[in-house]
N, CA and C atoms as a LAMMPS dump frame, in Angstrom:
ITEM: TIMESTEP
0
ITEM: NUMBER OF ATOMS
387
ITEM: BOX BOUNDS ff ff ff
-5.0000000000000000e+02 5.0000000000000000e+02
-5.0000000000000000e+02 5.0000000000000000e+02
-5.0000000000000000e+02 5.0000000000000000e+02
ITEM: ATOMS id mol type element x y z
1 1 1 N -34.958 -439.061 222.324
2 1 2 C -33.522 -437.664 222.402
3 1 3 C -33.458 -437.341 223.136
4 2 1 N -32.508 -437.384 223.273
5 2 2 C -31.279 -436.888 224.029
6 2 3 C -31.379 -435.506 224.811
7 3 1 N -31.71 -434.633 225.691
8 3 2 C -31.832 -433.211 226.958
9 3 3 C -30.641 -433.528 227.732
10 4 1 N -30.179 -431.85 227.422
11 4 2 C -29.174 -431.686 229.139
12 4 3 C -29.606 -431.271 229.904
13 5 1 N -29.282 -431.418 230.814
14 5 2 C -30.055 -431.53 232.407
15 5 3 C -28.78 -430.751 232.74
16 6 1 N -29.537 -429.77 233.768
17 6 2 C -28.642 -429.436 235.174
18 6 3 C -29.768 -429.65 236.233
19 7 1 N -29.005 -429.811 237.426
20 7 2 C -29.577 -429.997 238.186
21 7 3 C -28.878 -429.995 239.729
22 8 1 N -29.522 -429.705 241.008
23 8 2 C -29.416 -429.135 241.682
24 8 3 C -29.272 -430.791 242.63
25 9 1 N -28.123 -431.139 243.45
26 9 2 C -27.939 -432.345 244.614
27 9 3 C -28.528 -431.772 245.792
28 10 1 N -28.68 -432.57 247.095
29 10 2 C -29.704 -432.207 247.571
30 10 3 C -28.416 -431.095 248.969
31 11 1 N -27.587 -431.397 248.559
32 11 2 C -26.841 -429.939 249.648
33 11 3 C -26.633 -429.511 248.117
34 12 1 N -27.118 -428.62 247.305
35 12 2 C -27.151 -428.221 246.69
36 12 3 C -25.917 -427.291 245.956
37 13 1 N -24.595 -428.378 245.3
38 13 2 C -24.224 -428.859 244.247
39 13 3 C -24.733 -428.555 242.865
40 14 1 N -24.398 -427.82 241.946
41 14 2 C -25.02 -428.282 240.664
42 14 3 C -24.274 -429.15 239.808
43 15 1 N -24.896 -429.79 238.763
44 15 2 C -24.456 -430.547 237.799
45 15 3 C -24.718 -430.901 236.205
46 16 1 N -24.463 -431.569 235.642
47 16 2 C -25.533 -431.693 234.209
48 16 3 C -25.188 -433.558 234.486
49 17 1 N -26.168 -433.429 233.5
50 17 2 C -27.008 -434.884 233.447
51 17 3 C -27.812 -434.722 231.415
52 18 1 N -27.967 -435.914 231.283
53 18 2 C -28.542 -436.165 229.896
54 18 3 C -29.354 -436.592 230.465
55 19 1 N -31.158 -436.044 229.9
56 19 2 C -31.696 -437.464 230.279
57 19 3 C -31.972 -437.61 228.389
58 20 1 N -33.087 -439.115 228.562
59 20 2 C -33.702 -439.4 227.657
60 20 3 C -35.482 -438.861 226.991
61 21 1 N -35.695 -437.472 226.618
62 21 2 C -37.447 -437.808 226.46
63 21 3 C -37.236 -438.9 225.328
64 22 1 N -38.52 -439.557 225.907
65 22 2 C -39.269 -439.835 225.246
66 22 3 C -40.095 -440.289 223.604
67 23 1 N -40.026 -440.328 222.288
68 23 2 C -40.258 -440.157 221.164
69 23 3 C -41.005 -441.39 220.717
70 24 1 N -41.617 -441.312 219.045
71 24 2 C -42.056 -442.096 218.135
72 24 3 C -41.933 -441.779 216.923
73 25 1 N -41.915 -442.489 216.231
74 25 2 C -41.715 -442.154 214.992
75 25 3 C -42.634 -441.401 214.066
76 26 1 N -42.615 -441.28 213.528
77 26 2 C -43.791 -441.015 212.917
78 26 3 C -43.719 -439.779 211.425
79 27 1 N -44.547 -440.347 210.759
80 27 2 C -45.102 -440.268 209.054
81 27 3 C -45.966 -438.882 208.954
82 28 1 N -45.948 -437.69 208.653
83 28 2 C -46.705 -436.348 208.36
84 28 3 C -47.455 -436.361 208.01
85 29 1 N -46.259 -436.811 206.496
86 29 2 C -46.986 -436.977 205.471
87 29 3 C -46.683 -437.198 204.104
88 30 1 N -47.333 -437.968 203.41
89 30 2 C -46.637 -438.895 202.064
90 30 3 C -45.481 -438.377 201.609
91 31 1 N -44.429 -438.023 201.651
92 31 2 C -43.785 -436.838 201.254
93 31 3 C -42.732 -436.938 201.505
94 32 1 N -42.385 -436.545 203.338
95 32 2 C -41.748 -436.578 203.757
96 32 3 C -41.569 -437.361 204.581
97 33 1 N -40.247 -437.579 204.794
98 33 2 C -39.591 -439.136 205.23
99 33 3 C -39.966 -438.976 206.904
100 34 1 N -39.917 -439.83 207.797
101 34 2 C -40.891 -439.867 209.069
102 34 3 C -39.411 -438.747 210.112
103 35 1 N -40.248 -438.771 210.733
104 35 2 C -39.57 -437.928 212.09
105 35 3 C -39.761 -438.165 213.59
106 36 1 N -38.759 -437.71 214.954
107 36 2 C -39.171 -438.501 215.642
108 36 3 C -39.894 -437.296 216.724
109 37 1 N -41.383 -437.193 217.35
110 37 2 C -42.37 -436.526 217.638
111 37 3 C -41.755 -436.69 218.971
112 38 1 N -42.855 -436.017 219.831
113 38 2 C -42.037 -436.31 221.232
114 38 3 C -43.658 -436.945 221.9
115 39 1 N -43.941 -437.309 223.179
116 39 2 C -45.402 -436.768 224.22
117 39 3 C -45.619 -435.191 223.658
118 40 1 N -47.29 -434.814 223.674
119 40 2 C -47.055 -433.61 223.888
120 40 3 C -47.471 -433.715 225.052
121 41 1 N -47.618 -431.75 225.785
122 41 2 C -46.817 -431.892 227.361
123 41 3 C -47.851 -430.523 227.652
124 42 1 N -47.99 -430.361 228.74
125 42 2 C -48.729 -428.348 228.99
126 42 3 C -47.667 -427.92 229.063
127 43 1 N -47.682 -426.736 229.086
128 43 2 C -46.583 -425.688 229.193
129 43 3 C -47.19 -424.52 230.499
130 44 1 N -47.114 -424.093 231.902
131 44 2 C -47.807 -423.686 232.576
132 44 3 C -47.596 -422.122 232.227
133 45 1 N -46.259 -422.015 231.683
134 45 2 C -45.861 -420.876 230.574
135 45 3 C -44.686 -420.211 229.974
136 46 1 N -44.856 -419.635 229.033
137 46 2 C -44.154 -419.718 228.003
138 46 3 C -43.633 -418.308 228.03
139 47 1 N -41.882 -417.307 227.734
140 47 2 C -41.738 -416.283 227.565
141 47 3 C -40.465 -416.425 227.105
142 48 1 N -39.852 -415.313 226.004
143 48 2 C -39.059 -414.85 224.984
144 48 3 C -38.34 -414.264 226.382
145 49 1 N -37.241 -414.074 226.105
146 49 2 C -36.165 -413.237 226.385
147 49 3 C -34.849 -412.959 225.233
148 50 1 N -35.11 -411.717 225.207
149 50 2 C -34.2 -411.499 224.086
150 50 3 C -32.593 -410.903 225.274
151 51 1 N -31.474 -411.703 224.539
152 51 2 C -30.614 -411.142 225.5
153 51 3 C -29.336 -410.154 224.646
154 52 1 N -28.548 -409.305 225.264
155 52 2 C -28.493 -407.934 224.456
156 52 3 C -27.157 -408.643 224.015
157 53 1 N -26.512 -407.844 223.337
158 53 2 C -24.857 -408.154 222.809
159 53 3 C -23.984 -407.653 223.352
160 54 1 N -23.224 -408.183 224.183
161 54 2 C -21.73 -408.617 225.229
162 54 3 C -22.304 -408.317 226.505
163 55 1 N -23.543 -409.236 226.451
164 55 2 C -24.123 -409.176 228.589
165 55 3 C -22.431 -410.463 228.713
166 56 1 N -21.559 -410.767 227.573
167 56 2 C -20.476 -411.617 228.898
168 56 3 C -21 -412.458 230.282
169 57 1 N -20.6 -412.409 231.449
170 57 2 C -20.942 -413.492 231.993
171 57 3 C -21.879 -413.332 233.087
172 58 1 N -22.755 -413.749 233.366
173 58 2 C -23.613 -413.542 234.862
174 58 3 C -23.552 -414.834 235.941
175 59 1 N -22.732 -413.692 237.105
176 59 2 C -22.807 -414.872 238.286
177 59 3 C -23.525 -415.572 238.102
178 60 1 N -23.175 -416.877 239.259
179 60 2 C -23.698 -417.579 240.359
180 60 3 C -25.175 -417.676 240.222
181 61 1 N -26.232 -418.231 240.022
182 61 2 C -26.62 -418.046 240.182
183 61 3 C -28.371 -419.169 239.589
184 62 1 N -29.552 -419.188 239.857
185 62 2 C -30.436 -420.663 240.12
186 62 3 C -31.844 -420.503 239.258
187 63 1 N -32.678 -421.399 239.05
188 63 2 C -33.628 -420.55 237.967
189 63 3 C -34.678 -421.241 239.427
190 64 1 N -35.879 -419.908 239.037
191 64 2 C -36.864 -419.892 240.306
192 64 3 C -37.444 -421.001 240.308
193 65 1 N -38.431 -421.073 238.724
194 65 2 C -38.924 -423.011 238.781
195 65 3 C -37.827 -423.073 237.254
196 66 1 N -37.71 -425.467 237.642
197 66 2 C -37.891 -425.939 236.388
198 66 3 C -38.168 -425.059 235.625
199 67 1 N -37.001 -425.209 233.518
200 67 2 C -37.749 -424.43 232.875
201 67 3 C -36.923 -425.427 231.97
202 68 1 N -37.064 -425.434 230.777
203 68 2 C -36.433 -425.652 229.052
204 68 3 C -36.28 -425.241 228.559
205 69 1 N -35.522 -424.269 228.327
206 69 2 C -34.743 -423.253 227.225
207 69 3 C -34.633 -423.174 225.981
208 70 1 N -34.583 -422.804 225.051
209 70 2 C -33.892 -423.623 223.775
210 70 3 C -33.544 -421.983 223.748
211 71 1 N -32.481 -422.241 222.281
212 71 2 C -32.207 -421.22 222.414
213 71 3 C -31.707 -421.291 220.296
214 72 1 N -32.861 -419.899 219.747
215 72 2 C -32.746 -420.392 218.577
216 72 3 C -31.515 -419.583 218.037
217 73 1 N -31.094 -418.337 218.923
218 73 2 C -29.324 -418.542 218.321
219 73 3 C -28.815 -417.695 219.333
220 74 1 N -27.593 -417.844 218.692
221 74 2 C -26.403 -417.041 219.943
222 74 3 C -25.571 -418.602 220.524
223 75 1 N -24.84 -418.068 221.561
224 75 2 C -24.942 -419.732 222.631
225 75 3 C -23.961 -419.364 223.78
226 76 1 N -24.794 -420.266 224.699
227 76 2 C -23.505 -420.277 226.212
228 76 3 C -22.748 -421.461 226.354
229 77 1 N -22.458 -420.454 227.441
230 77 2 C -21.355 -422.034 228.459
231 77 3 C -22.299 -421.867 229.611
232 78 1 N -22.003 -423.262 230.203
233 78 2 C -22.527 -423.2 231.505
234 78 3 C -21.576 -423.771 232.36
235 79 1 N -21.632 -423.313 233.902
236 79 2 C -20.428 -424.488 234.983
237 79 3 C -20.837 -424.98 235.41
238 80 1 N -20.902 -425.855 235.815
239 80 2 C -21.542 -426.587 236.789
240 80 3 C -20.341 -426.138 238.377
241 81 1 N -20.783 -426.446 239.74
242 81 2 C -20.356 -426.245 240.911
243 81 3 C -19.233 -427.521 240.821
244 82 1 N -19.644 -428.322 240.408
245 82 2 C -18.448 -429.591 240.503
246 82 3 C -16.822 -429.081 239.066
247 83 1 N -17.383 -428.084 238.768
248 83 2 C -16.366 -427.122 237.857
249 83 3 C -16.285 -428.353 236.51
250 84 1 N -16.962 -428.365 235.9
251 84 2 C -18.375 -429.4 234.45
252 84 3 C -18.088 -427.568 233.668
253 85 1 N -18.087 -427.688 232.57
254 85 2 C -18.449 -426.837 231.719
255 85 3 C -19.148 -427.694 230.333
256 86 1 N -20.234 -426.627 229.801
257 86 2 C -21.018 -426.896 228.96
258 86 3 C -21.366 -425.936 227.75
259 87 1 N -21.454 -426.185 226.197
260 87 2 C -21.274 -424.79 225.522
261 87 3 C -22.136 -425.626 224.836
262 88 1 N -23.297 -424.999 224.917
263 88 2 C -24.436 -425.014 224.594
264 88 3 C -25.114 -423.866 223.083
265 89 1 N -24.976 -424.666 221.469
266 89 2 C -24.681 -424.142 220.225
267 89 3 C -26.391 -423.364 220.488
268 90 1 N -26.272 -422.868 219.578
269 90 2 C -27.701 -422.075 218.583
270 90 3 C -28.318 -423.367 217.876
271 91 1 N -29.702 -423.545 218.233
272 91 2 C -30.565 -424.831 218
273 91 3 C -31.132 -425.579 219.643
274 92 1 N -30.044 -425.278 220.227
275 92 2 C -29.734 -426.361 221.68
276 92 3 C -30.832 -426.254 222.087
277 93 1 N -31.242 -426.94 223.905
278 93 2 C -32.34 -426.963 224.319
279 93 3 C -31.913 -427.893 225.873
280 94 1 N -31.839 -427.035 226.517
281 94 2 C -31.202 -427.737 228.205
282 94 3 C -32.571 -427.58 229.116
283 95 1 N -33.064 -428.672 229.877
284 95 2 C -33.387 -428.192 230.902
285 95 3 C -33.107 -428.08 231.755
286 96 1 N -33.284 -426.678 233.084
287 96 2 C -32.479 -426.458 233.809
288 96 3 C -33.49 -426.228 234.897
289 97 1 N -32.657 -427.14 236.162
290 97 2 C -33.604 -427.252 237.403
291 97 3 C -32.916 -427.285 238.426
292 98 1 N -31.935 -426.736 237.997
293 98 2 C -31.437 -426.032 239.77
294 98 3 C -32.187 -424.878 240.394
295 99 1 N -32.625 -425.32 241.251
296 99 2 C -33.886 -424.12 241.474
297 99 3 C -32.902 -423.81 243.373
298 100 1 N -31.812 -424.038 243.996
299 100 2 C -31.614 -424.231 245.54
300 100 3 C -30.156 -424.688 244.583
301 101 1 N -29.936 -424.174 246.079
302 101 2 C -27.945 -424.303 246.319
303 101 3 C -27.112 -423.401 245.29
304 102 1 N -26.275 -423.805 244.933
305 102 2 C -25.52 -422.964 244.535
306 102 3 C -25.528 -422.331 242.62
307 103 1 N -26.039 -422.67 241.847
308 103 2 C -26.612 -422.685 240.872
309 103 3 C -25.496 -422.417 239.649
310 104 1 N -25.303 -421.91 238.638
311 104 2 C -23.883 -422.295 238.36
312 104 3 C -24.092 -420.88 237.136
313 105 1 N -22.533 -420.386 236.658
314 105 2 C -22.687 -419.455 235.989
315 105 3 C -23.451 -419.338 234.548
316 106 1 N -22.818 -418.409 233.177
317 106 2 C -23.639 -418.261 232.067
318 106 3 C -23.107 -417.75 231.402
319 107 1 N -21.822 -417.941 230.359
320 107 2 C -21.259 -417.233 229.361
321 107 3 C -21.311 -416.548 227.699
322 108 1 N -22.135 -415.832 228.609
323 108 2 C -22.576 -415.962 226.518
324 108 3 C -21.974 -414.601 226.241
325 109 1 N -22.214 -415.904 224.486
326 109 2 C -21.52 -414.918 223.135
327 109 3 C -21.79 -413.713 223.111
328 110 1 N -20.573 -413.374 222.054
329 110 2 C -20.762 -411.736 222.152
330 110 3 C -22.409 -411.109 221.485
331 111 1 N -23.006 -411.593 220.511
332 111 2 C -23.99 -411.774 219.833
333 111 3 C -25.219 -411.215 220.655
334 112 1 N -26.424 -410.708 220.609
335 112 2 C -27.683 -410.871 221.229
336 112 3 C -28.3 -411.698 220.632
337 113 1 N -28.863 -412.628 221.58
338 113 2 C -29.653 -413.844 221.325
339 113 3 C -31.09 -414.07 222.142
340 114 1 N -32.14 -414.684 221.348
341 114 2 C -33.003 -414.696 221.477
342 114 3 C -32.909 -416.822 222.798
343 115 1 N -33.897 -416.349 223.737
344 115 2 C -33.482 -417.4 224.997
345 115 3 C -35.15 -417.642 224.715
346 116 1 N -36.108 -418.75 225.175
347 116 2 C -37.337 -419.48 225.09
348 116 3 C -37.489 -420.143 225.907
349 117 1 N -38.525 -420.129 227.286
350 117 2 C -38.271 -420.104 228.727
351 117 3 C -39.762 -421.118 228.055
352 118 1 N -39.567 -422.438 228.253
353 118 2 C -40.545 -423.136 228.598
354 118 3 C -40.94 -423.78 230.041
355 119 1 N -41.889 -423.956 230.711
356 119 2 C -42.453 -424.235 232.3
357 119 3 C -42.821 -425.405 232.524
358 120 1 N -42.507 -426.188 232.618
359 120 2 C -42.906 -427.348 232.27
360 120 3 C -43.597 -427.429 233.659
361 121 1 N -45.551 -427.851 233.891
362 121 2 C -45.786 -427.991 235.415
363 121 3 C -45.148 -429.515 236.426
364 122 1 N -44.813 -430.299 235.308
365 122 2 C -44.658 -431.436 236.222
366 122 3 C -42.89 -432.522 236.021
367 123 1 N -42.322 -431.865 235.651
368 123 2 C -41.231 -431.534 234.784
369 123 3 C -40.363 -432.336 233.344
370 124 1 N -39.669 -432.174 232.928
371 124 2 C -40.144 -432.729 231.703
372 124 3 C -39.455 -433.879 230.973
373 125 1 N -38.772 -434.322 231.841
374 125 2 C -37.857 -435.784 231.819
375 125 3 C -39.091 -437.048 232.175
376 126 1 N -40.083 -436.601 233.204
377 126 2 C -40.868 -437.317 233.617
378 126 3 C -41.628 -437.779 232.426
379 127 1 N -42.314 -438.987 232.459
380 127 2 C -43.602 -438.96 231.381
381 127 3 C -44.696 -438.406 231.889
382 128 1 N -45.273 -438.265 230.745
383 128 2 C -47.113 -437.355 231.226
384 128 3 C -48.049 -438.084 231.954
385 129 1 N -48.776 -437.528 233.061
386 129 2 C -49.628 -438.184 233.684
387 129 3 C -51.11 -439.017 232.99
């Protein structure tokens, strides 16, 4: 399963990447088609955020700790310091790891939206120990 990742290089420049989250195909019920399931991982913290309608753009910023964001509704556009722009729709998740450097601006859709923030203790794209 692919996951969009935002990270910073040692010089502080932000970039996009896609990482593969390992999954296995499992049947969970005899009448359901099998689906992809990742390994269980611990989370050190889970937060819910309600972003108000009309938020617009949040200027260049970083996150204090790596976080997996899950967006059940609304959308956002991120821009990295190399000028690349990605549009993230409802139903998407993004691994945000740019904890230093320039960061990225976030441009929110006009409607209010919810974001779930999951803090993985050891990095989500690394195999669990």
